[in-house]
N, C-alpha and C positions, 0 to 999 in steps of 0.2 A: 595612759601608757599602753603599749601594745598588748600585754598580757591581760590587762583589764578589759580591753576591747575584745579579746578572745572569749572571755567568760560571757560578756554581754551579747556577743554575736552568736554564741552556741544555740540559744533557743530559737533565734530567728532562722538560722541556717537549717536546723533540724525540721522546722515547720516547712521550709522550702523543699527539703529532701524527702519528707515523708508525709503522705496525705491520709494514711489510715489512722483511725482513732486508736488510742492506747488500749491494749487488751486488759489492762489491770491498773487500778489506781488505789493508792493507800487511802483509807478513810479515817476520820477522826475516831479515836478509841473512846469507849464508853467510860473509862476510868479517869477521864480528865486529861488524857494526853492530847497535845496539839502538834501540828506540823510546822516546819520552818518554811516560810514563803515570803517572797517580795523583800528579801534582805533583812527580815526581822526574825531573830531567834527566840522561840518560846520554849522554855526549858521543858524537857520531858524525858526523865531518866528511864522510863519504862519502854520507850520505843527504840529498840535496838535489833539489828538484824544478825547478831551473832548468837550462838547457841551455847548455853551453859547448863546442861541437864543435871550436873551434879550439885547445883546450888538451888536453894529455895529462892523465891522471889523476894528481893530485899531492895526496896526503893531507895534506901539511903546508901547502900554500899556501891551501887552502880554495876553489880555483877548480874544477878538473876534477872533475865529479861523475857519478854513475852513476844511471840511471833503471831501474826495474823494467820488464821487458817483459811482454807478455801471456802468453808461454810460461811465465814464472816464476810466474804467478798462475793456474794451472789453466786456461789458455786464455781467461780472461775479461779484457777490456780494462779498465784502470783508469779511474776517472771523469775526464772532461775538466774543464778549468777551468770553474767554474759559470757565469761570465759569458757563455760561448759558447752556452749552452743557452737563456738567457733570451729571446732575440729571434730564434730560429730561425723561418723562415717569414715574418718581418715584411718589409714593403716598406722600401726604402733610407731613405726619409724618416722611418721610425719606429724605425730602429736608432740607438741613441746612440753617439756617438764624440766624441773630443776635437776632431775637425775641425769639428763643429757649434759647439762652444763657443768655439774659439779666435778666429775672425774678429771677432765682436762683443766678445769679451773684449779683443782688441787695441785696438778703438776706445775701450773703457772705459779702458784703461791710458793711451792717448794723452791722453785728457781728464784723467786723474789726474795724469800727469806734467806736462801743460801748465799746470796752475794752481799748481804748487809754487812756482816762483820769483815769478810775479806776486802770489800771495797773501802770500808772505813779505815782498816789498817793499811791498805794500799795508799790512801790519801795521807794518813799519818806518817808513813815511812817516807813518802816522796817529799812532803813538806818539811819533815825533820831533816832529811838529807840536804835539802836546799837551804834551810836555816843554818845548819852547822857549817856548810860550805861557805855561805856568805859571812858567817862570823869568823871563820878561819882566814878568809880573804882580808877582812878588816883588821884582824889581830894575828900576825904571823906566829906568835907564841902559843896560840890556842891549838890544842890537840883534841881529837875526838875519835871514838871508835867508829869504824865503817857501819853504815846502816844496812841491815839485812832486810830485804823486802819480804822474805818469808818468815823470818824469825822474830823473837822478842828483842826489843831494843830499849834497854833501861836508860840509855843516854837521851831518849826522847821523852822521858817522863819528867819534863820540866814545865813550869807554868808558861813560859814563852811559847813553846811548841803547842801546848794545849790550847792556848789562846788563838794561835794562828789556825789550827785545825777547826776550832769552833767557828771562826769567822769564815773559813772556806766552805764549810758545810752550810753556813748561812747563805753564802752567795749562790750555791746550788739550789737551795730552797727558794730563794728570791726569784731566780730565773724560771725554774720549773713551775713554781706556784703562780707567778704573774701570768705566764702564758696559759696555764691551766685555767686560771680565772676567766680568761677570755674564751677559751675553746670549750670548756665543760658545759656551760648552759646551751651553747649552740649545738653541741653533739647530743645533749639530752633531748632537745626539741626535735632535732633531725631524726633521732631514733623513733619518735612517734610517727613520723611520716614515711620513713624508708626502712624501718625494721631495726631490731636490736642487734642481731648477730653481725651485720655489716659494720655497724659503728663500734662495737666491741673489738672487732678485727682491726679497725683503724687504730684504736688505742694500743693494741698489742704490737702493731707495726712500729709505732714510735718507740716502744721499749726495746724492740728488736734492734733498732738503729743505735740505741744507747749501749746495748751489749757489744756491738761492733767496736765502739770506741773503747769500752772497757778492755776488750781483748787486745786492741792495738796498744793501749797504754801499758798493760801488764806485760806484754811481750817485748815491747821496745821502750822500756821506761827510761833508758839513757838518751833516747832520741826525741821523745815527745814530753812536753811539759804537762804537769798535772792540770793545767788550765783547759786542756782538751775536754775534761769532764764537764766543763761548763757548756760546751757545744752539745754533749749528750743530754744534759738537762734541758736545753732548748728544744731538741727533738722530742723529748719526753713530754714537755709541757704543751707544745703545739698540737700534739695528738691526744691531749686530755689526761695523760698519765694514769696511774692506777686509780686516781680519784674518779675520773669519768668511767673507767672500767668497772669499778665497784658499783657506782650509781646506776649504770645501764644494766648491769647484771641484776641488780635489785628490781629494775623495771621489768626485765625478762621474767623474774620470779613473780612479780605482781600480775603479769599478764596470764599466768597459768596456775595461780594459787588463790584459793578463796580468801577473803579478808581475814577470817579468824585464824588462818594458818600461816599468815605472812611473817609474823614474828619468828616462828620456827624456821621457815624457809630462809629468811634473812640470817638467822643464827647459823644455819648450815654454811652459808657463804663466809660469814665471819669465822666460823669454826675451821673451815678450810684455810682461810687466810692465816689464822694464828697457829694452825698445825704446821703450815709451811714455815712460818717464822720460828716455831718451836724446834722442828726437826731439820729444817734447812741448814741452819748454821752449824749444828753438830755434825750433820752429814757432810757438809762442805769441809769442815775441819779435818775429818778423817780422810776425805778424798785428797785434800792438799797434802796431808802428812804422808799418804801412801805414794802419791805421784811426785812430791817434791816441787810442784809447780803451781803457783797461784792461778795461772792463766787457765788451768784445766777446768776450774769451777765456772769460769766465765764462758767457756765453750759449751759446757753442759747447760748453763742457763740459756744460752742462745738457742740450743736445740729444743729446750722445753718451750720457749716462746714460739718457736717455729711450729711445733706440734700443735700448740693451742690455736695458732692462727689458721692452720690447715683445717682443724676440726670446726672452727667457727664458719669457715667459708664453704665446706663441703660435707660436713657430717651432722652438725647440730641443727635441728629444725627451727625455723623462725617462729617466734611466739606471737607475732602480729600477722593476722591474715591480710591478704592483698586488699580486701574490702576496707578493713580498718585503716590501713595505710592511706588508701585513696580518700577515705572520709576525713582523715586528719589533714591531708593536703588541701582538700576542698575547703575546710574550715579556715585554714591559713590563708588561702587565696581570697576567701570571702571578705576578709577585712583588709585586703589589699597589700599583704606582705609579699615581697618578691621571693620566689622560690630559691634563688641563688644567694640570698643575703647571708645565709648561715655560713657560706663558704668564702665570702668576700672579706679577707683580712683588711683590705684597704678601707672599705666602708666601715668595718667594725672599729678600726683604730681611729677613724675620723669621728665616729660617734663617741668614742671614749674621750677623744680630745675636746669634744664639745661639752663634756661634763658628766652627763648621766648615762651614757651608753653602756658603761661597764655594769651598772647596777640595775638596768632596765629589766633583766630577767627576774629580779627579785620581787617584782610586782605580783607574781603569782602567789606570794606569801601574804598578800594583802588584797584579796579579791573583792570586787564590788559588783553590784548588779543583782539581778534576781537570783535567789538561792543562797546568797552570802549573808553574813551577819557580823556584828561586832565581836561576838564570841568566837566565830570561826577565825576571824583575823587575829584575835588575841592568841588563840591556841596555836595557829600556824607560826606566828612570830615567836612565841615562847618555845615551842618545840624545836624550831630551827635554831634559836639562840642557844638552847641547852645542848643540842646535838653538835653545833659548831664549837662550843666551848670545850666539850669533851674531846672532840677530834683535835682541836688546836693544842690542848694540853698533851695529848698523845704524840702529836707531831713535834711539839716543842721539846719533848723529853726523851724521845726514842734513842737518839744518839748521845744525849747528855748523860743518861744513866750509865751507858757503857764507858764513855770517856771518864766520868767521875769515878766509877768503880776501878778502872785501871789505874787512875791517878792515886786514889786513896788506899787501895789494897794491893796494888802491884799485880793485878790480874793480867794474863796474856790472852791469846786467842782461845785456848781451850777453856779457861775459867769463864771468860765472857760468853762463850758459846753455851756452856753448861747453864749459866744463869739465864740466858735468853730461853733455852729449852725448858727449864723447870717452870719459869713464869708462864710461858705460853702453853705448856701442857695443862697447867691449872686453868688457864683461860679457855682452852678448848674443851676441857671437861665441863666447865660451866655452860658453854654454848651448846654442846652436842648432847649432854646428858641431863644436867640440872634444869636448864631453862625449858626444854621440851617436856620434861617430866612434870614440872610445876604447871605449865599451861595445860597439859593433858589432865592432871588431877583436878584443876579448877574448872576448866571449860568442858571437860569430857570429850568424847569422840564426836567429831563433827559429822552430822548425817547429811541427808539430801535436802534438808529444808533450805529455802532461799537464802543466799548469802549476799549481803550488800554492804557498802561502806556505812559505818555508823560512828566514826570518830573514835577517840581513845576511850577505853573502858577503865574501871577501877584497878583491874589487875595490871594492865600496862603501866599505869601511873605509879603503882606500888613498886613494880620492878625497876622503873626508871629511878625513883628516889633511893631505893636500896643500893642500886648500882653506883650512884654518885657518892653515897655515904662511904662505901667500901673503897672507892677510888681515893677519896679524901684521906681516909685512914692510912692507906698504903703510902701516899706521898708524905704524910706526916712521919711515917716510919723512915722513909728515905732521908728525911732531914735530921732525924734524931739518932739513928743507930750508928755504931762505930765499928762493927765487925762485918765481914763478908757474909757470914751465915745469916745474920739478922737482916741484911740487905735483901737476901733471897726470900726470907719470910715476908718482908714488906712488899716485895714484888708479887708474891703469891696472893696477899690480901688485896692488892690493887687489881689483880687479875680477875677477881670476882666482879669488878665493875664492868667487865667486858660484855655482860648481858645487856647493858644500857643502850649501846649503839644500834643493834638490830631492832630492839623494841622501839626506840625513838623513830627510826626510819619507817618501820611498819605503821606506827601511829600516824605519821605524816601522810602516807599514801591513803589512809582511810579517811582523810579530810577532803579529798578532791575527787572529781569524776575520773573514771579509768582512762579516758583519752587524754588526760593531762598528767599522767603519772611520770612519763619521761621528762616532760617540761619541769615538773616539780622537782624531781630528783636531779635534773640538770642544774636548777637553781641552787639546790643543796650542794651540788658539786662546786658551784661558784663560791659559796660560802666556805666550803672545805679548802678550796684553792687559796682564798684570801687568808684563811687561818694558817695554811701551810706557809704563807709568806710572813704574816704578822707574828704568829706565835714563836717560831724559831728565831726571828729577828730579836724579839724582846728577850726571850729566855737565854739565847746564846750570848747576847750582849751582857746580860746580868751575870752569867757564869764567867765570861771573859773578864769582867771587872772585879769579881769577888773571889776567883780561884786563888788559893794560897792564903786568903785572908779569912773569909767566911764562905767556904766552898758550898755549904748547904743552903745558902740564901735562895738559890733558884728553886729549890724544892719547897721552901716556905711559901714562895709566891705561887707555885703550882697548886699547893694545897688550898691556899686562899681563893684561887680561881674556882676550884671545885666547890668551895663554900658558897660562892655567888651562884653557880649553876644549881646547887641544891635549893637555894632560896627561890629561884625562879620557877623550879618545878612545882612548887605548891600553888602557883597561880593558874595552872592548866586545868580546865574543866573537862569532865568526862561527857561523852555522848553529844558532842557538838561537831557538825560537819557541814560541808557545802551540799545543799539539797539538789540532787540531780533532777533534770527535767523528767517528768513522769511519762516516758514513752519508750518504745523499743529503740535499740541502737540503730541510728539512722545510717543508711548505706547510700553510696552515690547512685543516682538515677541511671537507668539505661541511657546511653549517649554521653555519659561523662567520660572524658578522655584525660587520663593521667591525673585524676583528682580534680579537674576543672569542670564546672557545670556549664553546659552549653546554654547560652542565652540568645534569645531572639534578637 
């Protein structure tokens, strides 16, 4: 498969591009450690390029690790983390950092969170009005109260309308998720070759088109059908949706953040996301109440997306240097992939029609060739499976919890917004305060010693398992509680599991070479997109079939799914990773044009 060929071609290409001998080579340690080579993993817990100064060396725990010193390597200093060298001598406004991306990203997430409840209630109101009108047409004696687009509509709290709304949100997820599954891995690989900011801007543009349709529908709800939202979902999916946006934002963070700090950097992005989801709905609720028009919040969301798009194109510095982009293009051309293939929807759809085209990007999760190993493949597959499971449950339940709470407890816009705010404030506190504090206390302050990928460590695996356990407890609470206040408590417990996702994705990036980070996260985006299709399909159908009978059945299934993920997490091994070729980052030779090597 093409990604396997990429891994196998890397060593050959780098020898072609670089003729100088490597300035530093790792040597076998005296205490019995061995290196990974030629596709065979030989366990060595003590060889780790992360720093944990607050811990004593403990070979069994997987935490305390030892670094080679210059004296142990014939007086030559080991290579520093490559990202530190890329922008030496650049002015501060030209140096990439997560601090450049986070402020406009936060504005984007506020807009993303602000439209969740208004859009869901807009769908509910329009579908309810259509259902009641159709029923009155069939039965002249049937009478109903007019449906208020802005207000609470108790006449809509019936199982029939709930089932229709659940199915319509399912259709949106199917369209957006299917197209995202096609576009996300392409965009991830494309970002390795042409830069992160341009591709993130493309995903934002798709969301911008969706907001145009939301404005149109909220303004002229009597003229346009609710089905126009399906077109907005198509635009969103074709441009990668927020799934590709998050994945490539993580790739941006990976480019400018040392491996030991990536979990914290990813946590900042997730913290921004859930802060937006926490305060966006309640802010939107007060704006709608003050203006008396639901369309106002859609205009504000449109403006926020436009600001983010402008910052990406003109303000935020690119995290990949031109040399790295050219090098990635050269490696792609070296194995014979056409540069324009990532943008050819026709050829992509033909490949999917032939069978394996859709899943071809997933081969990066099963690398072969020099430097790979059975342990690497197992770790990548298990980490991806656990991450996809957690994402799928979140996507499958995000609207169901709101629909269920409004049905069971008679909540309106304000109560639902307060619930979402409380739960996500707890999640943000975990991501921005608790998780960084735990990592700082265990690993200490990262110094200037060399930083390199070293696979998952014991701390990351412990965080992942604890996160899954709290998620499972929270969903058990959803299934068992019978009051609104206890539902909020269950949501707060489940929010502790929010630290799992950034830790999982950080661990994934530490298993592959840096020039494959975008490709890896694009493949994870494909899995997320498939989960966005499959999970809501299954769980919405379960809720539609059981609402009014055993409405909590869907939460029982969600808790059981977390139980499966918890079991899988115990099979992930620490300190296993794809062994990078031991040479400096290769750059295109003089004479290379647009990433292609001139050949005689």
